[in-house]
All heavy atoms as atom14 arrays in JSON, in Angstrom:
{
  "sequence": "MDISRKLGILVTFGVPVIIGGGIVYALSGGNYNAVAVYEVLLALTAGAFVSG",
  "atom14_mask": [
    [1, 1, 1, 1, 1, 1, 1, 1, 0, 0, 0, 0, 0, 0],
    [1, 1, 1, 1, 1, 1, 1, 1, 0, 0, 0, 0, 0, 0],
    [1, 1, 1, 1, 1, 1, 1, 1, 0, 0, 0, 0, 0, 0],
    [1, 1, 1, 1, 1, 1, 0, 0, 0, 0, 0, 0, 0, 0],
    [1, 1, 1, 1, 1, 1, 1, 1, 1, 1, 1, 0, 0, 0],
    [1, 1, 1, 1, 1, 1, 1, 1, 1, 0, 0, 0, 0, 0],
    [1, 1, 1, 1, 1, 1, 1, 1, 0, 0, 0, 0, 0, 0],
    [1, 1, 1, 1, 0, 0, 0, 0, 0, 0, 0, 0, 0, 0],
    [1, 1, 1, 1, 1, 1, 1, 1, 0, 0, 0, 0, 0, 0],
    [1, 1, 1, 1, 1, 1, 1, 1, 0, 0, 0, 0, 0, 0],
    [1, 1, 1, 1, 1, 1, 1, 0, 0, 0, 0, 0, 0, 0],
    [1, 1, 1, 1, 1, 1, 1, 0, 0, 0, 0, 0, 0, 0],
    [1, 1, 1, 1, 1, 1, 1, 1, 1, 1, 1, 0, 0, 0],
    [1, 1, 1, 1, 0, 0, 0, 0, 0, 0, 0, 0, 0, 0],
    [1, 1, 1, 1, 1, 1, 1, 0, 0, 0, 0, 0, 0, 0],
    [1, 1, 1, 1, 1, 1, 1, 0, 0, 0, 0, 0, 0, 0],
    [1, 1, 1, 1, 1, 1, 1, 0, 0, 0, 0, 0, 0, 0],
    [1, 1, 1, 1, 1, 1, 1, 1, 0, 0, 0, 0, 0, 0],
    [1, 1, 1, 1, 1, 1, 1, 1, 0, 0, 0, 0, 0, 0],
    [1, 1, 1, 1, 0, 0, 0, 0, 0, 0, 0, 0, 0, 0],
    [1, 1, 1, 1, 0, 0, 0, 0, 0, 0, 0, 0, 0, 0],
    [1, 1, 1, 1, 0, 0, 0, 0, 0, 0, 0, 0, 0, 0],
    [1, 1, 1, 1, 1, 1, 1, 1, 0, 0, 0, 0, 0, 0],
    [1, 1, 1, 1, 1, 1, 1, 0, 0, 0, 0, 0, 0, 0],
    [1, 1, 1, 1, 1, 1, 1, 1, 1, 1, 1, 1, 0, 0],
    [1, 1, 1, 1, 1, 0, 0, 0, 0, 0, 0, 0, 0, 0],
    [1, 1, 1, 1, 1, 1, 1, 1, 0, 0, 0, 0, 0, 0],
    [1, 1, 1, 1, 1, 1, 0, 0, 0, 0, 0, 0, 0, 0],
    [1, 1, 1, 1, 0, 0, 0, 0, 0, 0, 0, 0, 0, 0],
    [1, 1, 1, 1, 0, 0, 0, 0, 0, 0, 0, 0, 0, 0],
    [1, 1, 1, 1, 1, 1, 1, 1, 0, 0, 0, 0, 0, 0],
    [1, 1, 1, 1, 1, 1, 1, 1, 1, 1, 1, 1, 0, 0],
    [1, 1, 1, 1, 1, 1, 1, 1, 0, 0, 0, 0, 0, 0],
    [1, 1, 1, 1, 1, 0, 0, 0, 0, 0, 0, 0, 0, 0],
    [1, 1, 1, 1, 1, 1, 1, 0, 0, 0, 0, 0, 0, 0],
    [1, 1, 1, 1, 1, 0, 0, 0, 0, 0, 0, 0, 0, 0],
    [1, 1, 1, 1, 1, 1, 1, 0, 0, 0, 0, 0, 0, 0],
    [1, 1, 1, 1, 1, 1, 1, 1, 1, 1, 1, 1, 0, 0],
    [1, 1, 1, 1, 1, 1, 1, 1, 1, 0, 0, 0, 0, 0],
    [1, 1, 1, 1, 1, 1, 1, 0, 0, 0, 0, 0, 0, 0],
    [1, 1, 1, 1, 1, 1, 1, 1, 0, 0, 0, 0, 0, 0],
    [1, 1, 1, 1, 1, 1, 1, 1, 0, 0, 0, 0, 0, 0],
    [1, 1, 1, 1, 1, 0, 0, 0, 0, 0, 0, 0, 0, 0],
    [1, 1, 1, 1, 1, 1, 1, 1, 0, 0, 0, 0, 0, 0],
    [1, 1, 1, 1, 1, 1, 1, 0, 0, 0, 0, 0, 0, 0],
    [1, 1, 1, 1, 1, 0, 0, 0, 0, 0, 0, 0, 0, 0],
    [1, 1, 1, 1, 0, 0, 0, 0, 0, 0, 0, 0, 0, 0],
    [1, 1, 1, 1, 1, 0, 0, 0, 0, 0, 0, 0, 0, 0],
    [1, 1, 1, 1, 1, 1, 1, 1, 1, 1, 1, 0, 0, 0],
    [1, 1, 1, 1, 1, 1, 1, 0, 0, 0, 0, 0, 0, 0],
    [1, 1, 1, 1, 1, 1, 0, 0, 0, 0, 0, 0, 0, 0],
    [1, 1, 1, 1, 0, 0, 0, 0, 0, 0, 0, 0, 0, 0]
  ],
  "atom14_positions": [
    [[7.19, 16.22, -11.97], [6.02, 16.01, -11.17], [6.16, 16.84, -9.89], [7.16, 16.76, -9.2], [5.9, 14.52, -10.84], [4.59, 14.17, -10.23], [4.31, 12.43, -9.79], [5.15, 11.48, -10.98], [0.0, 0.0, 0.0], [0.0, 0.0, 0.0], [0.0, 0.0, 0.0], [0.0, 0.0, 0.0], [0.0, 0.0, 0.0], [0.0, 0.0, 0.0]],
    [[5.14, 17.63, -9.61], [5.23, 18.5, -8.45], [4.85, 17.75, -7.16], [4.36, 16.63, -7.19], [4.35, 19.73, -8.63], [2.9, 19.39, -8.88], [2.6, 18.22, -9.17], [2.07, 20.3, -8.76], [0.0, 0.0, 0.0], [0.0, 0.0, 0.0], [0.0, 0.0, 0.0], [0.0, 0.0, 0.0], [0.0, 0.0, 0.0], [0.0, 0.0, 0.0]],
    [[5.11, 18.4, -6.05], [4.96, 17.76, -4.75], [3.5, 17.42, -4.44], [3.22, 16.39, -3.83], [5.59, 18.62, -3.62], [5.65, 17.85, -2.3], [4.82, 19.9, -3.44], [6.67, 16.78, -2.3], [0.0, 0.0, 0.0], [0.0, 0.0, 0.0], [0.0, 0.0, 0.0], [0.0, 0.0, 0.0], [0.0, 0.0, 0.0], [0.0, 0.0, 0.0]],
    [[2.56, 18.25, -4.88], [1.16, 17.96, -4.58], [0.68, 16.71, -5.31], [-0.1, 15.92, -4.77], [0.27, 19.15, -4.95], [0.37, 19.43, -6.33], [0.0, 0.0, 0.0], [0.0, 0.0, 0.0], [0.0, 0.0, 0.0], [0.0, 0.0, 0.0], [0.0, 0.0, 0.0], [0.0, 0.0, 0.0], [0.0, 0.0, 0.0], [0.0, 0.0, 0.0]],
    [[1.18, 16.48, -6.52], [0.82, 15.26, -7.25], [1.43, 14.03, -6.58], [0.77, 13.0, -6.47], [1.27, 15.36, -8.69], [0.9, 14.15, -9.51], [0.9, 14.47, -10.98], [0.77, 13.29, -11.79], [-0.39, 12.78, -12.18], [-1.5, 13.38, -11.8], [-0.44, 11.7, -12.91], [0.0, 0.0, 0.0], [0.0, 0.0, 0.0], [0.0, 0.0, 0.0]],
    [[2.65, 14.14, -6.11], [3.29, 13.02, -5.41], [2.55, 12.68, -4.13], [2.32, 11.51, -3.82], [4.75, 13.35, -5.1], [5.63, 13.36, -6.32], [7.06, 13.67, -5.96], [7.92, 13.72, -7.19], [9.32, 13.98, -6.89], [0.0, 0.0, 0.0], [0.0, 0.0, 0.0], [0.0, 0.0, 0.0], [0.0, 0.0, 0.0], [0.0, 0.0, 0.0]],
    [[2.16, 13.68, -3.38], [1.4, 13.44, -2.15], [0.03, 12.85, -2.45], [-0.46, 11.98, -1.71], [1.25, 14.73, -1.35], [2.53, 15.24, -0.68], [2.28, 16.6, -0.04], [3.02, 14.26, 0.34], [0.0, 0.0, 0.0], [0.0, 0.0, 0.0], [0.0, 0.0, 0.0], [0.0, 0.0, 0.0], [0.0, 0.0, 0.0], [0.0, 0.0, 0.0]],
    [[-0.59, 13.28, -3.54], [-1.87, 12.71, -3.94], [-1.76, 11.24, -4.27], [-2.64, 10.44, -3.93], [0.0, 0.0, 0.0], [0.0, 0.0, 0.0], [0.0, 0.0, 0.0], [0.0, 0.0, 0.0], [0.0, 0.0, 0.0], [0.0, 0.0, 0.0], [0.0, 0.0, 0.0], [0.0, 0.0, 0.0], [0.0, 0.0, 0.0], [0.0, 0.0, 0.0]],
    [[-0.68, 10.86, -4.94], [-0.46, 9.45, -5.26], [-0.29, 8.65, -3.98], [-0.84, 7.56, -3.84], [0.76, 9.29, -6.18], [0.45, 9.84, -7.58], [1.2, 7.84, -6.29], [1.65, 9.94, -8.5], [0.0, 0.0, 0.0], [0.0, 0.0, 0.0], [0.0, 0.0, 0.0], [0.0, 0.0, 0.0], [0.0, 0.0, 0.0], [0.0, 0.0, 0.0]],
    [[0.46, 9.17, -3.03], [0.68, 8.45, -1.77], [-0.62, 8.32, -0.97], [-0.87, 7.27, -0.36], [1.75, 9.15, -0.95], [3.16, 9.07, -1.54], [4.14, 9.87, -0.67], [3.62, 7.64, -1.66], [0.0, 0.0, 0.0], [0.0, 0.0, 0.0], [0.0, 0.0, 0.0], [0.0, 0.0, 0.0], [0.0, 0.0, 0.0], [0.0, 0.0, 0.0]],
    [[-1.45, 9.35, -0.98], [-2.73, 9.28, -0.29], [-3.63, 8.25, -0.97], [-4.33, 7.47, -0.31], [-3.41, 10.66, -0.24], [-4.86, 10.57, 0.19], [-2.64, 11.58, 0.68], [0.0, 0.0, 0.0], [0.0, 0.0, 0.0], [0.0, 0.0, 0.0], [0.0, 0.0, 0.0], [0.0, 0.0, 0.0], [0.0, 0.0, 0.0], [0.0, 0.0, 0.0]],
    [[-3.59, 8.22, -2.29], [-4.39, 7.25, -3.04], [-3.97, 5.82, -2.7], [-4.81, 4.92, -2.64], [-4.26, 7.5, -4.55], [-4.66, 8.85, -4.83], [-5.11, 6.55, -5.35], [0.0, 0.0, 0.0], [0.0, 0.0, 0.0], [0.0, 0.0, 0.0], [0.0, 0.0, 0.0], [0.0, 0.0, 0.0], [0.0, 0.0, 0.0], [0.0, 0.0, 0.0]],
    [[-2.7, 5.59, -2.48], [-2.23, 4.26, -2.1], [-2.55, 3.94, -0.64], [-2.43, 2.8, -0.22], [-0.72, 4.14, -2.34], [-0.39, 3.63, -3.7], [-0.13, 4.5, -4.74], [-0.33, 2.26, -3.96], [0.16, 4.04, -5.99], [-0.02, 1.79, -5.21], [0.23, 2.68, -6.24], [0.0, 0.0, 0.0], [0.0, 0.0, 0.0], [0.0, 0.0, 0.0]],
    [[-2.98, 4.91, 0.13], [-3.34, 4.66, 1.53], [-4.63, 3.87, 1.65], [-4.8, 3.08, 2.59], [0.0, 0.0, 0.0], [0.0, 0.0, 0.0], [0.0, 0.0, 0.0], [0.0, 0.0, 0.0], [0.0, 0.0, 0.0], [0.0, 0.0, 0.0], [0.0, 0.0, 0.0], [0.0, 0.0, 0.0], [0.0, 0.0, 0.0], [0.0, 0.0, 0.0]],
    [[-5.53, 4.03, 0.71], [-6.81, 3.31, 0.75], [-6.59, 1.8, 0.58], [-7.11, 1.02, 1.38], [-7.79, 3.87, -0.29], [-9.06, 3.04, -0.36], [-8.12, 5.32, 0.03], [0.0, 0.0, 0.0], [0.0, 0.0, 0.0], [0.0, 0.0, 0.0], [0.0, 0.0, 0.0], [0.0, 0.0, 0.0], [0.0, 0.0, 0.0], [0.0, 0.0, 0.0]],
    [[-5.82, 1.34, -0.43], [-5.59, -0.1, -0.53], [-4.82, -0.68, 0.65], [-4.99, -1.85, 0.97], [-4.79, -0.26, -1.82], [-5.02, 0.95, -2.6], [-5.3, 2.03, -1.61], [0.0, 0.0, 0.0], [0.0, 0.0, 0.0], [0.0, 0.0, 0.0], [0.0, 0.0, 0.0], [0.0, 0.0, 0.0], [0.0, 0.0, 0.0], [0.0, 0.0, 0.0]],
    [[-4.01, 0.13, 1.29], [-3.28, -0.37, 2.47], [-4.26, -0.71, 3.59], [-4.18, -1.77, 4.2], [-2.23, 0.66, 2.95], [-1.72, 0.31, 4.32], [-1.09, 0.74, 1.96], [0.0, 0.0, 0.0], [0.0, 0.0, 0.0], [0.0, 0.0, 0.0], [0.0, 0.0, 0.0], [0.0, 0.0, 0.0], [0.0, 0.0, 0.0], [0.0, 0.0, 0.0]],
    [[-5.21, 0.17, 3.83], [-6.16, -0.04, 4.92], [-7.16, -1.14, 4.57], [-7.32, -2.1, 5.32], [-6.88, 1.28, 5.26], [-5.88, 2.3, 5.78], [-8.0, 1.05, 6.26], [-6.42, 3.7, 5.87], [0.0, 0.0, 0.0], [0.0, 0.0, 0.0], [0.0, 0.0, 0.0], [0.0, 0.0, 0.0], [0.0, 0.0, 0.0], [0.0, 0.0, 0.0]],
    [[-7.82, -1.01, 3.43], [-8.84, -1.97, 3.04], [-8.21, -3.31, 2.68], [-8.64, -4.37, 3.14], [-9.67, -1.43, 1.86], [-10.31, -0.09, 2.2], [-10.71, -2.45, 1.42], [-11.29, -0.13, 3.34], [0.0, 0.0, 0.0], [0.0, 0.0, 0.0], [0.0, 0.0, 0.0], [0.0, 0.0, 0.0], [0.0, 0.0, 0.0], [0.0, 0.0, 0.0]],
    [[-7.19, -3.27, 1.84], [-6.54, -4.5, 1.4], [-5.84, -5.23, 2.53], [-5.8, -6.46, 2.55], [0.0, 0.0, 0.0], [0.0, 0.0, 0.0], [0.0, 0.0, 0.0], [0.0, 0.0, 0.0], [0.0, 0.0, 0.0], [0.0, 0.0, 0.0], [0.0, 0.0, 0.0], [0.0, 0.0, 0.0], [0.0, 0.0, 0.0], [0.0, 0.0, 0.0]],
    [[-5.28, -4.49, 3.47], [-4.65, -5.12, 4.62], [-5.64, -5.94, 5.43], [-5.34, -7.05, 5.87], [0.0, 0.0, 0.0], [0.0, 0.0, 0.0], [0.0, 0.0, 0.0], [0.0, 0.0, 0.0], [0.0, 0.0, 0.0], [0.0, 0.0, 0.0], [0.0, 0.0, 0.0], [0.0, 0.0, 0.0], [0.0, 0.0, 0.0], [0.0, 0.0, 0.0]],
    [[-6.83, -5.41, 5.6], [-7.87, -6.15, 6.32], [-8.32, -7.38, 5.56], [-8.55, -8.44, 6.14], [0.0, 0.0, 0.0], [0.0, 0.0, 0.0], [0.0, 0.0, 0.0], [0.0, 0.0, 0.0], [0.0, 0.0, 0.0], [0.0, 0.0, 0.0], [0.0, 0.0, 0.0], [0.0, 0.0, 0.0], [0.0, 0.0, 0.0], [0.0, 0.0, 0.0]],
    [[-8.43, -7.25, 4.25], [-8.83, -8.4, 3.43], [-7.76, -9.48, 3.45], [-8.07, -10.67, 3.61], [-9.13, -7.94, 1.99], [-10.39, -7.07, 1.97], [-9.3, -9.13, 1.05], [-10.66, -6.38, 0.65], [0.0, 0.0, 0.0], [0.0, 0.0, 0.0], [0.0, 0.0, 0.0], [0.0, 0.0, 0.0], [0.0, 0.0, 0.0], [0.0, 0.0, 0.0]],
    [[-6.51, -9.08, 3.31], [-5.42, -10.07, 3.35], [-5.36, -10.74, 4.71], [-5.17, -11.96, 4.81], [-4.07, -9.4, 3.0], [-2.9, -10.32, 3.28], [-4.06, -8.98, 1.54], [0.0, 0.0, 0.0], [0.0, 0.0, 0.0], [0.0, 0.0, 0.0], [0.0, 0.0, 0.0], [0.0, 0.0, 0.0], [0.0, 0.0, 0.0], [0.0, 0.0, 0.0]],
    [[-5.56, -9.98, 5.77], [-5.56, -10.54, 7.13], [-6.67, -11.58, 7.27], [-6.46, -12.66, 7.83], [-5.72, -9.43, 8.16], [-5.76, -9.92, 9.58], [-4.59, -10.29, 10.23], [-6.96, -10.02, 10.27], [-4.62, -10.75, 11.54], [-7.0, -10.48, 11.56], [-5.82, -10.84, 12.2], [-5.86, -11.3, 13.49], [0.0, 0.0, 0.0], [0.0, 0.0, 0.0]],
    [[-7.85, -11.26, 6.78], [-8.98, -12.19, 6.91], [-8.77, -13.44, 6.06], [-9.07, -14.55, 6.5], [-10.27, -11.49, 6.49], [0.0, 0.0, 0.0], [0.0, 0.0, 0.0], [0.0, 0.0, 0.0], [0.0, 0.0, 0.0], [0.0, 0.0, 0.0], [0.0, 0.0, 0.0], [0.0, 0.0, 0.0], [0.0, 0.0, 0.0], [0.0, 0.0, 0.0]],
    [[-8.26, -13.27, 4.85], [-8.08, -14.42, 3.95], [-6.91, -15.31, 4.38], [-6.9, -16.5, 4.06], [-7.87, -13.94, 2.51], [-9.09, -13.31, 1.84], [-8.73, -12.81, 0.45], [-10.25, -14.29, 1.79], [0.0, 0.0, 0.0], [0.0, 0.0, 0.0], [0.0, 0.0, 0.0], [0.0, 0.0, 0.0], [0.0, 0.0, 0.0], [0.0, 0.0, 0.0]],
    [[-5.94, -14.72, 5.06], [-4.78, -15.52, 5.47], [-4.98, -16.19, 6.83], [-4.06, -16.81, 7.34], [-3.53, -14.64, 5.51], [-3.63, -13.69, 6.55], [0.0, 0.0, 0.0], [0.0, 0.0, 0.0], [0.0, 0.0, 0.0], [0.0, 0.0, 0.0], [0.0, 0.0, 0.0], [0.0, 0.0, 0.0], [0.0, 0.0, 0.0], [0.0, 0.0, 0.0]],
    [[-6.13, -16.04, 7.4], [-6.42, -16.69, 8.68], [-5.79, -15.99, 9.86], [-5.45, -16.63, 10.85], [0.0, 0.0, 0.0], [0.0, 0.0, 0.0], [0.0, 0.0, 0.0], [0.0, 0.0, 0.0], [0.0, 0.0, 0.0], [0.0, 0.0, 0.0], [0.0, 0.0, 0.0], [0.0, 0.0, 0.0], [0.0, 0.0, 0.0], [0.0, 0.0, 0.0]],
    [[-5.6, -14.69, 9.79], [-5.05, -13.94, 10.9], [-3.53, -13.92, 10.93], [-2.93, -13.78, 11.98], [0.0, 0.0, 0.0], [0.0, 0.0, 0.0], [0.0, 0.0, 0.0], [0.0, 0.0, 0.0], [0.0, 0.0, 0.0], [0.0, 0.0, 0.0], [0.0, 0.0, 0.0], [0.0, 0.0, 0.0], [0.0, 0.0, 0.0], [0.0, 0.0, 0.0]],
    [[-2.92, -14.04, 9.78], [-1.46, -14.05, 9.68], [-0.95, -12.65, 9.37], [-1.18, -12.11, 8.29], [-1.03, -15.03, 8.58], [0.46, -15.22, 8.52], [1.2, -14.62, 9.28], [0.89, -16.05, 7.6], [0.0, 0.0, 0.0], [0.0, 0.0, 0.0], [0.0, 0.0, 0.0], [0.0, 0.0, 0.0], [0.0, 0.0, 0.0], [0.0, 0.0, 0.0]],
    [[-0.24, -12.05, 10.34], [0.27, -10.7, 10.14], [1.45, -10.67, 9.17], [1.74, -9.63, 8.58], [0.68, -10.08, 11.47], [-0.49, -9.56, 12.26], [-0.83, -10.14, 13.47], [-1.24, -8.5, 11.81], [-1.91, -9.67, 14.2], [-2.32, -8.02, 12.53], [-2.64, -8.6, 13.73], [-3.71, -8.14, 14.44], [0.0, 0.0, 0.0], [0.0, 0.0, 0.0]],
    [[2.13, -11.78, 8.99], [3.24, -11.81, 8.03], [2.74, -11.58, 6.61], [3.39, -10.89, 5.82], [3.99, -13.14, 8.11], [4.75, -13.27, 9.41], [5.16, -12.29, 10.0], [4.92, -14.5, 9.85], [0.0, 0.0, 0.0], [0.0, 0.0, 0.0], [0.0, 0.0, 0.0], [0.0, 0.0, 0.0], [0.0, 0.0, 0.0], [0.0, 0.0, 0.0]],
    [[1.6, -12.15, 6.27], [1.02, -11.94, 4.94], [0.65, -10.48, 4.74], [0.84, -9.92, 3.66], [-0.2, -12.84, 4.75], [0.0, 0.0, 0.0], [0.0, 0.0, 0.0], [0.0, 0.0, 0.0], [0.0, 0.0, 0.0], [0.0, 0.0, 0.0], [0.0, 0.0, 0.0], [0.0, 0.0, 0.0], [0.0, 0.0, 0.0], [0.0, 0.0, 0.0]],
    [[0.14, -9.85, 5.79], [-0.22, -8.43, 5.71], [1.04, -7.58, 5.51], [1.05, -6.64, 4.72], [-1.0, -7.99, 6.96], [-1.29, -6.5, 6.93], [-2.28, -8.78, 7.1], [0.0, 0.0, 0.0], [0.0, 0.0, 0.0], [0.0, 0.0, 0.0], [0.0, 0.0, 0.0], [0.0, 0.0, 0.0], [0.0, 0.0, 0.0], [0.0, 0.0, 0.0]],
    [[2.11, -7.93, 6.21], [3.36, -7.18, 6.08], [3.92, -7.29, 4.66], [4.37, -6.3, 4.09], [4.39, -7.69, 7.09], [0.0, 0.0, 0.0], [0.0, 0.0, 0.0], [0.0, 0.0, 0.0], [0.0, 0.0, 0.0], [0.0, 0.0, 0.0], [0.0, 0.0, 0.0], [0.0, 0.0, 0.0], [0.0, 0.0, 0.0], [0.0, 0.0, 0.0]],
    [[3.87, -8.49, 4.09], [4.34, -8.67, 2.72], [3.5, -7.85, 1.75], [4.02, -7.18, 0.86], [4.33, -10.17, 2.33], [4.55, -10.36, 0.84], [5.35, -10.93, 3.13], [0.0, 0.0, 0.0], [0.0, 0.0, 0.0], [0.0, 0.0, 0.0], [0.0, 0.0, 0.0], [0.0, 0.0, 0.0], [0.0, 0.0, 0.0], [0.0, 0.0, 0.0]],
    [[2.18, -7.88, 1.93], [1.27, -7.1, 1.09], [1.58, -5.61, 1.17], [1.65, -4.92, 0.16], [-0.17, -7.39, 1.51], [-1.19, -6.51, 0.86], [-1.56, -6.71, -0.47], [-1.82, -5.48, 1.55], [-2.51, -5.9, -1.07], [-2.76, -4.67, 0.96], [-3.1, -4.89, -0.36], [-4.04, -4.08, -0.95], [0.0, 0.0, 0.0], [0.0, 0.0, 0.0]],
    [[1.79, -5.12, 2.38], [2.04, -3.69, 2.54], [3.42, -3.28, 2.03], [3.58, -2.18, 1.51], [1.85, -3.3, 4.0], [0.39, -3.39, 4.4], [0.08, -2.83, 5.75], [1.0, -2.28, 6.4], [-1.09, -2.93, 6.16], [0.0, 0.0, 0.0], [0.0, 0.0, 0.0], [0.0, 0.0, 0.0], [0.0, 0.0, 0.0], [0.0, 0.0, 0.0]],
    [[4.4, -4.15, 2.14], [5.72, -3.85, 1.58], [5.64, -3.77, 0.06], [6.22, -2.87, -0.56], [6.77, -4.9, 2.03], [8.02, -4.82, 1.2], [7.09, -4.71, 3.5], [0.0, 0.0, 0.0], [0.0, 0.0, 0.0], [0.0, 0.0, 0.0], [0.0, 0.0, 0.0], [0.0, 0.0, 0.0], [0.0, 0.0, 0.0], [0.0, 0.0, 0.0]],
    [[4.89, -4.68, -0.56], [4.73, -4.64, -2.01], [4.01, -3.37, -2.45], [4.38, -2.75, -3.46], [3.96, -5.87, -2.5], [4.72, -7.19, -2.43], [3.82, -8.34, -2.81], [5.95, -7.15, -3.31], [0.0, 0.0, 0.0], [0.0, 0.0, 0.0], [0.0, 0.0, 0.0], [0.0, 0.0, 0.0], [0.0, 0.0, 0.0], [0.0, 0.0, 0.0]],
    [[3.0, -2.95, -1.7], [2.32, -1.7, -2.02], [3.25, -0.5, -1.83], [3.22, 0.45, -2.63], [1.08, -1.52, -1.16], [-0.19, -2.16, -1.68], [-1.33, -1.94, -0.7], [-0.57, -1.64, -3.03], [0.0, 0.0, 0.0], [0.0, 0.0, 0.0], [0.0, 0.0, 0.0], [0.0, 0.0, 0.0], [0.0, 0.0, 0.0], [0.0, 0.0, 0.0]],
    [[4.07, -0.52, -0.8], [5.01, 0.58, -0.57], [6.03, 0.68, -1.71], [6.36, 1.79, -2.15], [5.72, 0.4, 0.76], [0.0, 0.0, 0.0], [0.0, 0.0, 0.0], [0.0, 0.0, 0.0], [0.0, 0.0, 0.0], [0.0, 0.0, 0.0], [0.0, 0.0, 0.0], [0.0, 0.0, 0.0], [0.0, 0.0, 0.0], [0.0, 0.0, 0.0]],
    [[6.51, -0.46, -2.18], [7.45, -0.45, -3.3], [6.78, 0.07, -4.57], [7.38, 0.84, -5.33], [8.01, -1.85, -3.54], [8.95, -2.37, -2.45], [9.31, -3.83, -2.73], [10.2, -1.52, -2.36], [0.0, 0.0, 0.0], [0.0, 0.0, 0.0], [0.0, 0.0, 0.0], [0.0, 0.0, 0.0], [0.0, 0.0, 0.0], [0.0, 0.0, 0.0]],
    [[5.56, -0.33, -4.8], [4.82, 0.15, -5.98], [4.58, 1.65, -5.89], [4.76, 2.38, -6.88], [3.48, -0.59, -6.1], [3.73, -1.99, -6.13], [2.76, -0.2, -7.35], [0.0, 0.0, 0.0], [0.0, 0.0, 0.0], [0.0, 0.0, 0.0], [0.0, 0.0, 0.0], [0.0, 0.0, 0.0], [0.0, 0.0, 0.0], [0.0, 0.0, 0.0]],
    [[4.17, 2.13, -4.73], [3.93, 3.56, -4.55], [5.25, 4.34, -4.74], [5.26, 5.41, -5.35], [3.35, 3.84, -3.17], [0.0, 0.0, 0.0], [0.0, 0.0, 0.0], [0.0, 0.0, 0.0], [0.0, 0.0, 0.0], [0.0, 0.0, 0.0], [0.0, 0.0, 0.0], [0.0, 0.0, 0.0], [0.0, 0.0, 0.0], [0.0, 0.0, 0.0]],
    [[6.34, 3.8, -4.21], [7.63, 4.46, -4.39], [8.05, 4.53, -5.84], [8.62, 5.53, -6.28], [0.0, 0.0, 0.0], [0.0, 0.0, 0.0], [0.0, 0.0, 0.0], [0.0, 0.0, 0.0], [0.0, 0.0, 0.0], [0.0, 0.0, 0.0], [0.0, 0.0, 0.0], [0.0, 0.0, 0.0], [0.0, 0.0, 0.0], [0.0, 0.0, 0.0]],
    [[7.74, 3.5, -6.6], [8.06, 3.51, -8.03], [7.24, 4.56, -8.76], [7.76, 5.26, -9.65], [7.81, 2.13, -8.63], [0.0, 0.0, 0.0], [0.0, 0.0, 0.0], [0.0, 0.0, 0.0], [0.0, 0.0, 0.0], [0.0, 0.0, 0.0], [0.0, 0.0, 0.0], [0.0, 0.0, 0.0], [0.0, 0.0, 0.0], [0.0, 0.0, 0.0]],
    [[5.96, 4.7, -8.39], [5.13, 5.72, -9.04], [5.6, 7.13, -8.69], [5.61, 8.02, -9.54], [3.66, 5.56, -8.63], [2.91, 4.57, -9.46], [2.43, 3.43, -8.89], [2.67, 4.79, -10.8], [1.73, 2.5, -9.62], [1.97, 3.88, -11.57], [1.51, 2.72, -10.97], [0.0, 0.0, 0.0], [0.0, 0.0, 0.0], [0.0, 0.0, 0.0]],
    [[5.96, 7.33, -7.43], [6.35, 8.68, -6.99], [7.72, 9.07, -7.55], [7.92, 10.2, -7.96], [6.34, 8.75, -5.45], [6.97, 10.02, -4.96], [4.91, 8.63, -4.94], [0.0, 0.0, 0.0], [0.0, 0.0, 0.0], [0.0, 0.0, 0.0], [0.0, 0.0, 0.0], [0.0, 0.0, 0.0], [0.0, 0.0, 0.0], [0.0, 0.0, 0.0]],
    [[8.65, 8.12, -7.59], [9.98, 8.47, -8.06], [10.09, 8.55, -9.57], [10.96, 9.24, -10.08], [11.01, 7.43, -7.54], [10.79, 6.19, -8.19], [0.0, 0.0, 0.0], [0.0, 0.0, 0.0], [0.0, 0.0, 0.0], [0.0, 0.0, 0.0], [0.0, 0.0, 0.0], [0.0, 0.0, 0.0], [0.0, 0.0, 0.0], [0.0, 0.0, 0.0]],
    [[9.2, 7.86, -10.26], [9.32, 7.79, -11.72], [8.46, 8.71, -12.47], [7.85, 9.62, -12.36], [0.0, 0.0, 0.0], [0.0, 0.0, 0.0], [0.0, 0.0, 0.0], [0.0, 0.0, 0.0], [0.0, 0.0, 0.0], [0.0, 0.0, 0.0], [0.0, 0.0, 0.0], [0.0, 0.0, 0.0], [0.0, 0.0, 0.0], [0.0, 0.0, 0.0]]
  ]
}
């Protein structure tokens, strides 16, 4: 997998981080810990896609 494809995957995962982070924040009642857990899970998933 070339570098442009890896960067494209990471950019694609940037949209759920922004939109999903706001949704998780609103649904959790303003809890930033829930947002952090959500973003760590997305980062791990993105890392698995890029490395594999």
